[in-house]
Structures are given as C-alpha cells and as structure tokens.
All heavy atoms as a GROMACS GRO file, in nm:
protein
  621
    1MET      N    1   2.211   1.004   3.775
    1MET     CA    2   2.148   0.876   3.786
    1MET      C    3   1.999   0.893   3.807
    1MET      O    4   1.923   0.818   3.750
    1MET     CB    5   2.214   0.802   3.901
    1MET     CG    6   2.155   0.662   3.919
    1MET     SD    7   2.273   0.564   4.010
    1MET     CE    8   2.177   0.420   4.030
    2PHE      N    9   1.962   0.990   3.887
    2PHE     CA   10   1.818   1.016   3.909
    2PHE      C   11   1.750   1.048   3.778
    2PHE      O   12   1.640   1.001   3.748
    2PHE     CB   13   1.801   1.131   4.006
    2PHE     CG   14   1.657   1.174   4.026
    2PHE    CD1   15   1.570   1.097   4.099
    2PHE    CD2   16   1.611   1.291   3.968
    2PHE    CE1   17   1.436   1.134   4.117
    2PHE    CE2   18   1.478   1.330   3.984
    2PHE     CZ   19   1.394   1.250   4.058
    3LEU      N   20   1.816   1.131   3.695
    3LEU     CA   21   1.760   1.169   3.565
    3LEU      C   22   1.741   1.045   3.476
    3LEU      O   23   1.643   1.033   3.410
    3LEU     CB   24   1.849   1.272   3.498
    3LEU     CG   25   1.806   1.317   3.357
    3LEU    CD1   26   1.671   1.389   3.366
    3LEU    CD2   27   1.911   1.406   3.297
    4GLY      N   28   1.841   0.957   3.478
    4GLY     CA   29   1.832   0.834   3.398
    4GLY      C   30   1.719   0.746   3.439
    4GLY      O   31   1.643   0.693   3.357
    5VAL      N   32   1.698   0.730   3.566
    5VAL     CA   33   1.587   0.645   3.619
    5VAL      C   34   1.452   0.711   3.581
    5VAL      O   35   1.362   0.641   3.536
    5VAL     CB   36   1.600   0.629   3.773
    5VAL    CG1   37   1.474   0.565   3.830
    5VAL    CG2   38   1.721   0.544   3.805
    6GLU      N   39   1.440   0.836   3.598
    6GLU     CA   40   1.314   0.906   3.562
    6GLU      C   41   1.288   0.896   3.412
    6GLU      O   42   1.177   0.880   3.370
    6GLU     CB   43   1.319   1.052   3.607
    6GLU     CG   44   1.308   1.069   3.756
    6GLU     CD   45   1.176   1.018   3.811
    6GLU    OE1   46   1.071   1.046   3.749
    6GLU    OE2   47   1.179   0.946   3.914
    7LEU      N   48   1.393   0.910   3.335
    7LEU     CA   49   1.377   0.903   3.190
    7LEU      C   50   1.332   0.763   3.144
    7LEU      O   51   1.240   0.751   3.064
    7LEU     CB   52   1.510   0.934   3.120
    7LEU     CG   53   1.511   0.936   2.967
    7LEU    CD1   54   1.426   1.051   2.917
    7LEU    CD2   55   1.650   0.953   2.912
    8ILE      N   56   1.390   0.659   3.202
    8ILE     CA   57   1.353   0.522   3.167
    8ILE      C   58   1.209   0.494   3.207
    8ILE      O   59   1.137   0.426   3.137
    8ILE     CB   60   1.451   0.424   3.230
    8ILE    CG1   61   1.589   0.431   3.166
    8ILE    CG2   62   1.401   0.278   3.218
    8ILE    CD1   63   1.594   0.396   3.017
    9LYS      N   64   1.167   0.548   3.320
    9LYS     CA   65   1.029   0.528   3.366
    9LYS      C   66   0.927   0.589   3.271
    9LYS      O   67   0.820   0.536   3.252
    9LYS     CB   68   1.007   0.586   3.506
    9LYS     CG   69   1.065   0.504   3.615
    9LYS     CD   70   1.031   0.568   3.752
    9LYS     CE   71   1.083   0.490   3.867
    9LYS     NZ   72   1.059   0.559   3.993
   10LYS      N   73   0.958   0.700   3.212
   10LYS     CA   74   0.862   0.775   3.131
   10LYS      C   75   0.866   0.739   2.983
   10LYS      O   76   0.777   0.774   2.909
   10LYS     CB   77   0.887   0.925   3.146
   10LYS     CG   78   0.873   0.970   3.288
   10LYS     CD   79   0.846   1.116   3.306
   10LYS     CE   80   0.847   1.168   3.442
   10LYS     NZ   81   0.770   1.113   3.542
   11VAL      N   82   0.970   0.667   2.939
   11VAL     CA   83   0.981   0.630   2.798
   11VAL      C   84   0.909   0.496   2.780
   11VAL      O   85   0.925   0.403   2.859
   11VAL     CB   86   1.130   0.616   2.757
   11VAL    CG1   87   1.141   0.555   2.618
   11VAL    CG2   88   1.195   0.748   2.762
   12PRO      N   89   0.823   0.485   2.673
   12PRO     CA   90   0.757   0.356   2.650
   12PRO      C   91   0.857   0.247   2.622
   12PRO      O   92   0.966   0.270   2.570
   12PRO     CB   93   0.670   0.384   2.525
   12PRO     CG   94   0.669   0.532   2.506
   12PRO     CD   95   0.786   0.588   2.580
   13SER      N   96   0.820   0.125   2.657
   13SER     CA   97   0.916   0.012   2.647
   13SER      C   98   0.959  -0.010   2.502
   13SER      O   99   1.067  -0.062   2.478
   13SER     CB  100   0.853  -0.114   2.706
   13SER     OG  101   0.737  -0.146   2.637
   14GLN      N  102   0.876   0.025   2.403
   14GLN     CA  103   0.913   0.004   2.263
   14GLN      C  104   1.030   0.095   2.224
   14GLN      O  105   1.101   0.068   2.127
   14GLN     CB  106   0.795   0.038   2.170
   14GLN     CG  107   0.682  -0.060   2.184
   14GLN     CD  108   0.584  -0.019   2.292
   14GLN    OE1  109   0.600   0.086   2.356
   14GLN    NE2  110   0.481  -0.098   2.308
   15LEU      N  111   1.055   0.201   2.296
   15LEU     CA  112   1.163   0.292   2.262
   15LEU      C  113   1.289   0.270   2.344
   15LEU      O  114   1.386   0.343   2.327
   15LEU     CB  115   1.114   0.437   2.278
   15LEU     CG  116   1.003   0.482   2.186
   15LEU    CD1  117   0.962   0.624   2.218
   15LEU    CD2  118   1.044   0.470   2.045
   16HIS      N  119   1.289   0.172   2.432
   16HIS     CA  120   1.408   0.147   2.516
   16HIS      C  121   1.527   0.108   2.429
   16HIS      O  122   1.640   0.155   2.453
   16HIS     CB  123   1.382   0.044   2.619
   16HIS     CG  124   1.306   0.100   2.738
   16HIS    ND1  125   1.283   0.026   2.852
   16HIS    CD2  126   1.246   0.220   2.758
   16HIS    CE1  127   1.214   0.100   2.937
   16HIS    NE2  128   1.188   0.216   2.878
   17THR      N  129   1.508   0.017   2.336
   17THR     CA  130   1.620  -0.032   2.253
   17THR      C  131   1.680   0.080   2.169
   17THR      O  132   1.804   0.099   2.169
   17THR     CB  133   1.575  -0.151   2.166
   17THR    OG1  134   1.531  -0.254   2.254
   17THR    CG2  135   1.690  -0.203   2.081
   18PRO      N  136   1.601   0.160   2.098
   18PRO     CA  137   1.660   0.274   2.021
   18PRO      C  138   1.730   0.374   2.117
   18PRO      O  139   1.834   0.429   2.080
   18PRO     CB  140   1.543   0.339   1.949
   18PRO     CG  141   1.436   0.236   1.944
   18PRO     CD  142   1.457   0.149   2.063
   19LEU      N  143   1.674   0.394   2.235
   19LEU     CA  144   1.735   0.488   2.328
   19LEU      C  145   1.871   0.433   2.376
   19LEU      O  146   1.968   0.509   2.386
   19LEU     CB  147   1.642   0.508   2.449
   19LEU     CG  148   1.690   0.608   2.555
   19LEU    CD1  149   1.696   0.745   2.493
   19LEU    CD2  150   1.595   0.607   2.672
   20MET      N  151   1.877   0.305   2.403
   20MET     CA  152   2.004   0.243   2.446
   20MET      C  153   2.106   0.252   2.329
   20MET      O  154   2.223   0.276   2.349
   20MET     CB  155   1.985   0.099   2.486
   20MET     CG  156   1.907   0.086   2.616
   20MET     SD  157   1.989   0.167   2.755
   20MET     CE  158   2.123   0.057   2.778
   21SER      N  159   2.057   0.229   2.205
   21SER     CA  160   2.148   0.235   2.091
   21SER      C  161   2.208   0.378   2.077
   21SER      O  162   2.325   0.394   2.051
   21SER     CB  163   2.074   0.193   1.963
   21SER     OG  164   2.033   0.061   1.971
   22GLY      N  165   2.125   0.477   2.092
   22GLY     CA  166   2.167   0.617   2.085
   22GLY      C  167   2.268   0.649   2.194
   22GLY      O  168   2.371   0.713   2.171
   23SER      N  169   2.238   0.600   2.314
   23SER     CA  170   2.329   0.623   2.427
   23SER      C  171   2.464   0.553   2.403
   23SER      O  172   2.569   0.612   2.434
   23SER     CB  173   2.262   0.566   2.558
   23SER     OG  174   2.350   0.578   2.663
   24ASN      N  175   2.459   0.434   2.344
   24ASN     CA  176   2.584   0.365   2.315
   24ASN      C  177   2.665   0.439   2.211
   24ASN      O  178   2.788   0.446   2.218
   24ASN     CB  179   2.558   0.222   2.273
   24ASN     CG  180   2.527   0.132   2.386
   24ASN    OD1  181   2.545   0.166   2.503
   24ASN    ND2  182   2.473   0.015   2.359
   25ALA      N  183   2.596   0.496   2.111
   25ALA     CA  184   2.668   0.571   2.007
   25ALA      C  185   2.735   0.691   2.069
   25ALA      O  186   2.851   0.725   2.035
   25ALA     CB  187   2.570   0.613   1.898
   26ILE      N  188   2.665   0.766   2.154
   26ILE     CA  189   2.723   0.880   2.221
   26ILE      C  190   2.844   0.841   2.307
   26ILE      O  191   2.946   0.909   2.308
   26ILE     CB  192   2.616   0.954   2.302
   26ILE    CG1  193   2.515   1.016   2.208
   26ILE    CG2  194   2.680   1.062   2.390
   26ILE    CD1  195   2.393   1.070   2.274
   27SER      N  196   2.830   0.728   2.378
   27SER     CA  197   2.943   0.684   2.459
   27SER      C  198   3.063   0.643   2.375
   27SER      O  199   3.179   0.664   2.414
   27SER     CB  200   2.899   0.567   2.547
   27SER     OG  201   2.804   0.605   2.644
   28GLY      N  202   3.033   0.585   2.257
   28GLY     CA  203   3.142   0.551   2.166
   28GLY      C  204   3.216   0.673   2.120
   28GLY      O  205   3.341   0.675   2.111
   29ILE      N  206   3.144   0.779   2.089
   29ILE     CA  207   3.207   0.908   2.051
   29ILE      C  208   3.289   0.961   2.166
   29ILE      O  209   3.400   1.014   2.147
   29ILE     CB  210   3.098   1.006   2.005
   29ILE    CG1  211   3.036   0.956   1.871
   29ILE    CG2  212   3.158   1.147   1.989
   29ILE    CD1  213   2.911   1.034   1.833
   30THR      N  214   3.237   0.947   2.288
   30THR     CA  215   3.309   0.992   2.407
   30THR      C  216   3.442   0.917   2.422
   30THR      O  217   3.544   0.976   2.452
   30THR     CB  218   3.224   0.977   2.535
   30THR    OG1  219   3.103   1.047   2.516
   30THR    CG2  220   3.294   1.021   2.658
   31VAL      N  221   3.442   0.785   2.403
   31VAL     CA  222   3.560   0.706   2.411
   31VAL      C  223   3.663   0.754   2.311
   31VAL      O  224   3.781   0.776   2.345
   31VAL     CB  225   3.530   0.556   2.396
   31VAL    CG1  226   3.656   0.476   2.378
   31VAL    CG2  227   3.449   0.505   2.515
   32VAL      N  228   3.622   0.769   2.186
   32VAL     CA  229   3.718   0.812   2.084
   32VAL      C  230   3.770   0.951   2.112
   32VAL      O  231   3.892   0.974   2.102
   32VAL     CB  232   3.648   0.806   1.944
   32VAL    CG1  233   3.736   0.870   1.837
   32VAL    CG2  234   3.613   0.663   1.906
   33GLY      N  235   3.686   1.042   2.153
   33GLY     CA  236   3.730   1.177   2.186
   33GLY      C  237   3.827   1.180   2.303
   33GLY      O  238   3.927   1.253   2.300
   34ALA      N  239   3.797   1.101   2.404
   34ALA     CA  240   3.887   1.097   2.522
   34ALA      C  241   4.021   1.036   2.485
   34ALA      O  242   4.126   1.081   2.532
   34ALA     CB  243   3.820   1.016   2.634
   35LEU      N  244   4.022   0.934   2.397
   35LEU     CA  245   4.149   0.875   2.357
   35LEU      C  246   4.230   0.973   2.275
   35LEU      O  247   4.350   0.986   2.294
   35LEU     CB  248   4.121   0.748   2.274
   35LEU     CG  249   4.071   0.628   2.356
   35LEU    CD1  250   4.037   0.513   2.261
   35LEU    CD2  251   4.173   0.581   2.458
   36ILE      N  252   4.165   1.051   2.187
   36ILE     CA  253   4.236   1.152   2.109
   36ILE      C  254   4.290   1.262   2.201
   36ILE      O  255   4.406   1.303   2.189
   36ILE     CB  256   4.141   1.208   2.002
   36ILE    CG1  257   4.115   1.103   1.895
   36ILE    CG2  258   4.204   1.334   1.936
   36ILE    CD1  259   4.009   1.140   1.791
   37ALA      N  260   4.208   1.309   2.296
   37ALA     CA  261   4.247   1.412   2.388
   37ALA      C  262   4.363   1.370   2.476
   37ALA      O  263   4.454   1.448   2.507
   37ALA     CB  264   4.130   1.458   2.474
   38SER      N  265   4.362   1.243   2.522
   38SER     CA  266   4.470   1.197   2.607
   38SER      C  267   4.602   1.171   2.534
   38SER      O  268   4.705   1.168   2.593
   38SER     CB  269   4.427   1.067   2.682
   38SER     OG  270   4.412   0.964   2.587
   39SER      N  271   4.592   1.150   2.402
   39SER     CA  272   4.715   1.121   2.325
   39SER      C  273   4.788   1.249   2.280
   39SER      O  274   4.896   1.239   2.223
   39SER     CB  275   4.680   1.032   2.207
   39SER     OG  276   4.602   1.103   2.114
   40ARG      N  277   4.724   1.365   2.301
   40ARG     CA  278   4.790   1.488   2.256
   40ARG      C  279   4.910   1.520   2.342
   40ARG      O  280   4.910   1.501   2.462
   40ARG     CB  281   4.689   1.605   2.262
   40ARG     CG  282   4.573   1.585   2.168
   40ARG     CD  283   4.481   1.696   2.176
   40ARG     NE  284   4.540   1.807   2.096
   40ARG     CZ  285   4.486   1.925   2.084
   40ARG    NH1  286   4.376   1.954   2.148
   40ARG    NH2  287   4.542   2.015   2.013
   41GLU      N  288   5.013   1.567   2.275
   41GLU     CA  289   5.132   1.605   2.350
   41GLU      C  290   5.115   1.736   2.424
   41GLU      O  291   5.037   1.823   2.380
   41GLU     CB  292   5.251   1.621   2.248
   41GLU     CG  293   5.294   1.487   2.193
   41GLU     CD  294   5.416   1.501   2.104
   41GLU    OE1  295   5.491   1.600   2.123
   41GLU    OE2  296   5.433   1.417   2.019
   42GLY      N  297   5.180   1.751   2.537
   42GLY     CA  298   5.174   1.874   2.614
   42GLY      C  299   5.052   1.881   2.706
   42GLY      O  300   5.024   1.987   2.759
   43GLY      N  301   4.981   1.773   2.718
   43GLY     CA  302   4.860   1.770   2.805
   43GLY      C  303   4.903   1.769   2.952
   43GLY      O  304   5.008   1.720   2.989
   44THR      N  305   4.818   1.824   3.035
   44THR     CA  306   4.845   1.824   3.176
   44THR      C  307   4.802   1.693   3.239
   44THR      O  308   4.730   1.610   3.177
   44THR     CB  309   4.773   1.939   3.246
   44THR    OG1  310   4.633   1.919   3.230
   44THR    CG2  311   4.812   2.073   3.188
   45ALA      N  312   4.841   1.671   3.363
   45ALA     CA  313   4.804   1.549   3.437
   45ALA      C  314   4.653   1.544   3.460
   45ALA      O  315   4.591   1.442   3.456
   45ALA     CB  316   4.880   1.540   3.566
   46ILE      N  317   4.595   1.664   3.482
   46ILE     CA  318   4.449   1.672   3.503
   46ILE      C  319   4.375   1.631   3.377
   46ILE      O  320   4.273   1.557   3.384
   46ILE     CB  321   4.408   1.816   3.542
   46ILE    CG1  322   4.458   1.849   3.680
   46ILE    CG2  323   4.258   1.838   3.536
   46ILE    CD1  324   4.387   1.775   3.792
   47ALA      N  325   4.424   1.675   3.261
   47ALA     CA  326   4.358   1.636   3.132
   47ALA      C  327   4.369   1.488   3.110
   47ALA      O  328   4.271   1.426   3.066
   47ALA     CB  329   4.422   1.716   3.018
   48THR      N  330   4.482   1.431   3.143
   48THR     CA  331   4.497   1.286   3.128
   48THR      C  332   4.407   1.211   3.224
   48THR      O  333   4.342   1.113   3.186
   48THR     CB  334   4.644   1.247   3.152
   48THR    OG1  335   4.727   1.320   3.063
   48THR    CG2  336   4.665   1.096   3.130
   49LEU      N  337   4.397   1.260   3.346
   49LEU     CA  338   4.308   1.194   3.447
   49LEU      C  339   4.164   1.204   3.401
   49LEU      O  340   4.089   1.105   3.405
   49LEU     CB  341   4.325   1.262   3.581
   49LEU     CG  342   4.233   1.210   3.691
   49LEU    CD1  343   4.267   1.066   3.726
   49LEU    CD2  344   4.239   1.295   3.814
   50LEU      N  345   4.120   1.316   3.352
   50LEU     CA  346   3.980   1.332   3.303
   50LEU      C  347   3.954   1.241   3.184
   50LEU      O  348   3.850   1.186   3.171
   50LEU     CB  349   3.953   1.478   3.270
   50LEU     CG  350   3.941   1.575   3.392
   50LEU    CD1  351   3.926   1.717   3.342
   50LEU    CD2  352   3.829   1.534   3.479
   51ALA      N  353   4.056   1.230   3.093
   51ALA     CA  354   4.038   1.143   2.981
   51ALA      C  355   4.024   1.001   3.019
   51ALA      O  356   3.938   0.926   2.968
   51ALA     CB  357   4.155   1.161   2.883
   52VAL      N  358   4.106   0.955   3.120
   52VAL     CA  359   4.095   0.820   3.166
   52VAL      C  360   3.961   0.793   3.231
   52VAL      O  361   3.898   0.692   3.205
   52VAL     CB  362   4.211   0.790   3.266
   52VAL    CG1  363   4.188   0.659   3.339
   52VAL    CG2  364   4.344   0.786   3.195
   53LEU      N  365   3.913   0.892   3.309
   53LEU     CA  366   3.779   0.874   3.371
   53LEU      C  367   3.670   0.872   3.266
   53LEU      O  368   3.572   0.792   3.275
   53LEU     CB  369   3.753   0.988   3.470
   53LEU     CG  370   3.834   0.983   3.602
   53LEU    CD1  371   3.807   1.106   3.685
   53LEU    CD2  372   3.799   0.856   3.677
   54ALA      N  373   3.682   0.956   3.160
   54ALA     CA  374   3.583   0.954   3.055
   54ALA      C  375   3.580   0.821   2.982
   54ALA      O  376   3.474   0.768   2.955
   54ALA     CB  377   3.611   1.071   2.957
   55VAL      N  378   3.699   0.768   2.956
   55VAL     CA  379   3.704   0.635   2.889
   55VAL      C  380   3.646   0.529   2.980
   55VAL      O  381   3.568   0.443   2.933
   55VAL     CB  382   3.849   0.600   2.849
   55VAL    CG1  383   3.859   0.454   2.808
   55VAL    CG2  384   3.900   0.690   2.739
   56LEU      N  385   3.676   0.534   3.110
   56LEU     CA  386   3.622   0.433   3.202
   56LEU      C  387   3.470   0.439   3.206
   56LEU      O  388   3.404   0.334   3.190
   56LEU     CB  389   3.683   0.459   3.340
   56LEU     CG  390   3.630   0.365   3.453
   56LEU    CD1  391   3.681   0.225   3.430
   56LEU    CD2  392   3.671   0.417   3.587
   57PHE      N  393   3.416   0.557   3.230
   57PHE     CA  394   3.270   0.564   3.247
   57PHE      C  395   3.196   0.538   3.113
   57PHE      O  396   3.089   0.476   3.113
   57PHE     CB  397   3.228   0.702   3.303
   57PHE     CG  398   3.267   0.718   3.446
   57PHE    CD1  399   3.339   0.824   3.489
   57PHE    CD2  400   3.228   0.624   3.541
   57PHE    CE1  401   3.375   0.843   3.622
   57PHE    CE2  402   3.264   0.635   3.672
   57PHE     CZ  403   3.336   0.744   3.714
   58ALA      N  404   3.250   0.584   3.002
   58ALA     CA  405   3.189   0.560   2.875
   58ALA      C  406   3.193   0.409   2.842
   58ALA      O  407   3.098   0.352   2.787
   58ALA     CB  408   3.256   0.641   2.763
   59THR      N  409   3.303   0.343   2.877
   59THR     CA  410   3.315   0.199   2.854
   59THR      C  411   3.211   0.126   2.938
   59THR      O  412   3.149   0.030   2.888
   59THR     CB  413   3.456   0.154   2.882
   59THR    OG1  414   3.548   0.224   2.800
   59THR    CG2  415   3.469   0.003   2.856
   60ILE      N  416   3.196   0.166   3.064
   60ILE     CA  417   3.097   0.102   3.149
   60ILE      C  418   2.956   0.118   3.088
   60ILE      O  419   2.875   0.025   3.084
   60ILE     CB  420   3.098   0.159   3.288
   60ILE    CG1  421   3.226   0.116   3.362
   60ILE    CG2  422   2.976   0.124   3.371
   60ILE    CD1  423   3.254   0.185   3.494
   61ASN      N  424   2.926   0.237   3.032
   61ASN     CA  425   2.798   0.264   2.972
   61ASN      C  426   2.779   0.179   2.847
   61ASN      O  427   2.667   0.126   2.822
   61ASN     CB  428   2.782   0.413   2.939
   61ASN     CG  429   2.640   0.447   2.902
   61ASN    OD1  430   2.546   0.383   2.952
   61ASN    ND2  431   2.624   0.547   2.818
   62VAL      N  432   2.882   0.166   2.765
   62VAL     CA  433   2.872   0.087   2.640
   62VAL      C  434   2.851  -0.059   2.674
   62VAL      O  435   2.759  -0.123   2.619
   62VAL     CB  436   2.997   0.105   2.556
   62VAL    CG1  437   3.002   0.003   2.442
   62VAL    CG2  438   3.004   0.245   2.494
   63VAL      N  439   2.926  -0.112   2.766
   63VAL     CA  440   2.913  -0.256   2.802
   63VAL      C  441   2.779  -0.279   2.866
   63VAL      O  442   2.709  -0.378   2.833
   63VAL     CB  443   3.027  -0.299   2.894
   63VAL    CG1  444   3.003  -0.438   2.948
   63VAL    CG2  445   3.161  -0.295   2.820
   64GLY      N  446   2.737  -0.194   2.958
   64GLY     CA  447   2.605  -0.211   3.023
   64GLY      C  448   2.493  -0.195   2.921
   64GLY      O  449   2.395  -0.274   2.926
   65GLY      N  450   2.505  -0.103   2.831
   65GLY     CA  451   2.401  -0.086   2.728
   65GLY      C  452   2.390  -0.205   2.637
   65GLY      O  453   2.283  -0.247   2.597
   66TYR      N  454   2.510  -0.260   2.603
   66TYR     CA  455   2.511  -0.379   2.519
   66TYR      C  456   2.439  -0.496   2.592
   66TYR      O  457   2.357  -0.567   2.532
   66TYR     CB  458   2.651  -0.416   2.481
   66TYR     CG  459   2.660  -0.550   2.407
   66TYR    CD1  460   2.624  -0.552   2.272
   66TYR    CD2  461   2.695  -0.667   2.472
   66TYR    CE1  462   2.629  -0.675   2.201
   66TYR    CE2  463   2.697  -0.786   2.401
   66TYR     CZ  464   2.667  -0.788   2.272
   66TYR     OH  465   2.668  -0.909   2.205
   67LEU      N  466   2.470  -0.512   2.719
   67LEU     CA  467   2.413  -0.626   2.794
   67LEU      C  468   2.263  -0.608   2.808
   67LEU      O  469   2.183  -0.702   2.793
   67LEU     CB  470   2.477  -0.641   2.929
   67LEU     CG  471   2.626  -0.682   2.928
   67LEU    CD1  472   2.683  -0.678   3.070
   67LEU    CD2  473   2.639  -0.822   2.868
   68VAL      N  474   2.217  -0.483   2.835
   68VAL     CA  475   2.074  -0.460   2.847
   68VAL      C  476   2.002  -0.481   2.713
   68VAL      O  477   1.900  -0.544   2.709
   68VAL     CB  478   2.050  -0.316   2.903
   68VAL    CG1  479   1.901  -0.280   2.890
   68VAL    CG2  480   2.093  -0.310   3.046
   69THR      N  481   2.061  -0.431   2.605
   69THR     CA  482   2.000  -0.449   2.473
   69THR      C  483   1.994  -0.593   2.437
   69THR      O  484   1.893  -0.640   2.380
   69THR     CB  485   2.081  -0.368   2.370
   69THR    OG1  486   2.083  -0.231   2.408
   69THR    CG2  487   2.018  -0.383   2.231
   70ASP      N  488   2.102  -0.667   2.466
   70ASP     CA  489   2.100  -0.812   2.436
   70ASP      C  490   1.991  -0.885   2.512
   70ASP      O  491   1.921  -0.969   2.459
   70ASP     CB  492   2.238  -0.869   2.469
   70ASP     CG  493   2.252  -1.014   2.421
   70ASP    OD1  494   2.222  -1.038   2.302
   70ASP    OD2  495   2.289  -1.100   2.501
   71ARG      N  496   1.973  -0.847   2.638
   71ARG     CA  497   1.871  -0.909   2.721
   71ARG      C  498   1.731  -0.873   2.667
   71ARG      O  499   1.640  -0.961   2.664
   71ARG     CB  500   1.881  -0.863   2.865
   71ARG     CG  501   1.788  -0.929   2.954
   71ARG     CD  502   1.809  -0.896   3.098
   71ARG     NE  503   1.704  -0.956   3.180
   71ARG     CZ  504   1.684  -0.930   3.304
   71ARG    NH1  505   1.765  -0.850   3.368
   71ARG    NH2  506   1.587  -0.988   3.371
   72MET      N  507   1.714  -0.749   2.625
   72MET     CA  508   1.582  -0.712   2.569
   72MET      C  509   1.555  -0.782   2.441
   72MET      O  510   1.441  -0.824   2.419
   72MET     CB  511   1.577  -0.561   2.548
   72MET     CG  512   1.581  -0.482   2.681
   72MET     SD  513   1.599  -0.308   2.660
   72MET     CE  514   1.444  -0.266   2.593
   73LEU      N  515   1.655  -0.800   2.356
   73LEU     CA  516   1.634  -0.874   2.231
   73LEU      C  517   1.602  -1.020   2.254
   73LEU      O  518   1.532  -1.082   2.176
   73LEU     CB  519   1.756  -0.855   2.138
   73LEU     CG  520   1.777  -0.716   2.083
   73LEU    CD1  521   1.905  -0.707   2.002
   73LEU    CD2  522   1.656  -0.673   1.999
   74GLU      N  523   1.659  -1.075   2.364
   74GLU     CA  524   1.623  -1.214   2.399
   74GLU      C  525   1.477  -1.229   2.430
   74GLU      O  526   1.418  -1.335   2.407
   74GLU     CB  527   1.708  -1.261   2.520
   74GLU     CG  528   1.850  -1.289   2.488
   74GLU     CD  529   1.870  -1.416   2.409
   74GLU    OE1  530   1.793  -1.511   2.430
   74GLU    OE2  531   1.962  -1.419   2.324
   75MET      N  532   1.418  -1.125   2.480
   75MET     CA  533   1.274  -1.129   2.516
   75MET      C  534   1.187  -1.139   2.394
   75MET      O  535   1.072  -1.185   2.398
   75MET     CB  536   1.237  -1.004   2.597
   75MET     CG  537   1.304  -0.999   2.733
   75MET     SD  538   1.287  -0.840   2.813
   75MET     CE  539   1.114  -0.815   2.814
   76PHE      N  540   1.235  -1.096   2.274
   76PHE     CA  541   1.155  -1.101   2.152
   76PHE      C  542   1.169  -1.232   2.080
   76PHE      O  543   1.095  -1.255   1.986
   76PHE     CB  544   1.196  -0.984   2.061
   76PHE     CG  545   1.156  -0.850   2.115
   76PHE    CD1  546   1.254  -0.761   2.155
   76PHE    CD2  547   1.024  -0.814   2.126
   76PHE    CE1  548   1.218  -0.637   2.207
   76PHE    CE2  549   0.987  -0.692   2.175
   76PHE     CZ  550   1.086  -0.600   2.214
   77LYS      N  551   1.264  -1.314   2.117
   77LYS     CA  552   1.282  -1.441   2.049
   77LYS      C  553   1.168  -1.537   2.087
   77LYS      O  554   1.127  -1.539   2.204
   77LYS     CB  555   1.419  -1.502   2.082
   77LYS     CG  556   1.534  -1.429   2.020
   77LYS     CD  557   1.663  -1.500   2.048
   77LYS     CE  558   1.777  -1.428   1.981
   77LYS     NZ  559   1.904  -1.488   2.020
   78THR      N  560   1.126  -1.619   1.991
   78THR     CA  561   1.023  -1.717   2.019
   78THR      C  562   1.089  -1.838   2.086
   78THR      O  563   1.202  -1.875   2.055
   78THR     CB  564   0.951  -1.758   1.894
   78THR    OG1  565   1.047  -1.811   1.803
   78THR    CG2  566   0.878  -1.643   1.831
   79LYS      N  567   1.013  -1.899   2.174
   79LYS     CA  568   1.062  -2.020   2.245
   79LYS      C  569   1.002  -2.142   2.180
   79LYS      O  570   0.885  -2.143   2.139
   79LYS     CB  571   1.024  -2.011   2.391
   79LYS     CG  572   1.091  -1.897   2.464
   79LYS     CD  573   1.051  -1.892   2.607
   79LYS     CE  574   1.118  -1.771   2.667
   79LYS     NZ  575   1.075  -1.742   2.800
   80ALA      N  576   1.084  -2.246   2.167
   80ALA     CA  577   1.036  -2.371   2.108
   80ALA      C  578   0.936  -2.437   2.202
   80ALA      O  579   0.950  -2.433   2.326
   80ALA     CB  580   1.156  -2.464   2.083
   81LYS      N  581   0.832  -2.497   2.144
   81LYS     CA  582   0.731  -2.564   2.227
   81LYS      C  583   0.780  -2.690   2.294
   81LYS      O  584   0.732  -2.724   2.398
   81LYS     CB  585   0.608  -2.593   2.139
   81LYS     CG  586   0.539  -2.470   2.091
   81LYS     CD  587   0.417  -2.501   2.007
   81LYS     CE  588   0.353  -2.371   1.963
   81LYS     NZ  589   0.242  -2.396   1.875
   82ASP      N  590   0.880  -2.758   2.233
   82ASP     CA  591   0.924  -2.883   2.293
   82ASP      C  592   1.036  -2.863   2.396
   82ASP      O  593   1.090  -2.957   2.444
   82ASP     CB  594   0.970  -2.981   2.186
   82ASP     CG  595   1.084  -2.921   2.102
   82ASP    OD1  596   1.119  -2.807   2.118
   82ASP    OD2  597   1.136  -2.998   2.019
   83GLY      N  598   1.071  -2.741   2.424
   83GLY     CA  599   1.173  -2.712   2.524
   83GLY      C  600   1.313  -2.705   2.466
   83GLY      O  601   1.410  -2.670   2.534
   84GLY      N  602   1.330  -2.735   2.337
   84GLY     CA  603   1.462  -2.727   2.272
   84GLY      C  604   1.487  -2.585   2.226
   84GLY      O  605   1.413  -2.492   2.251
   85LYS      N  606   1.598  -2.571   2.157
   85LYS     CA  607   1.637  -2.441   2.107
   85LYS      C  608   1.549  -2.403   1.987
   85LYS      O  609   1.511  -2.491   1.911
   85LYS     CB  610   1.784  -2.438   2.062
   85LYS     CG  611   1.876  -2.449   2.182
   85LYS     CD  612   2.019  -2.434   2.142
   85LYS     CE  613   2.106  -2.436   2.263
   85LYS     NZ  614   2.246  -2.414   2.230
   86PRO      N  615   1.517  -2.279   1.972
   86PRO     CA  616   1.430  -2.239   1.858
   86PRO      C  617   1.499  -2.250   1.727
   86PRO      O  618   1.616  -2.242   1.710
   86PRO     CB  619   1.394  -2.092   1.891
   86PRO     CG  620   1.494  -2.044   1.987
   86PRO     CD  621   1.553  -2.166   2.054
   0.00000   0.00000   0.00000
C-alpha cells in the first residue's frame, strides 16, 4: 500500500488513467488465472484458499479502479452553463 501511495504521488495526473487501465488489465489476468488454478483437480486446500484470496483482492482492485477511472473521466466532461445536463 505504501508503494502504491508513493507511486500515485510521483506519477503526473495525465498518466493516472492509463496507469489504472493497466492495473485493471493485470488484475483481470489475475482473476482468470486464479479461477483456472482453483478449478484444477487434485488441488490442495491451501491452493484453493490462495485462489479465492487472489480472486477477492483482484476483484476489489478491478472494481476500485473502475470507480476511480469513471470519476476521473467525469472531471473531463464539460458542464452545461444553464445547470442542465450537457
């Protein structure tokens, strides 16, 4: 977490969206890999537990990244002058 905070502080704001997109792609790969690993026959309970944790944390990262990216994209939208929707 410390590394993530330091990384976000040092990256220019123009690169936050591509960084979040890359992070989401990596988390998506993690989810697919964990699902494949957990579905293999003959796996131990530890492997299944680690796969479930990987899916849980990667899903949290994907959902959080999507929400942050959506909020950042809202900042680029123009606002109507009369207070209505653009």
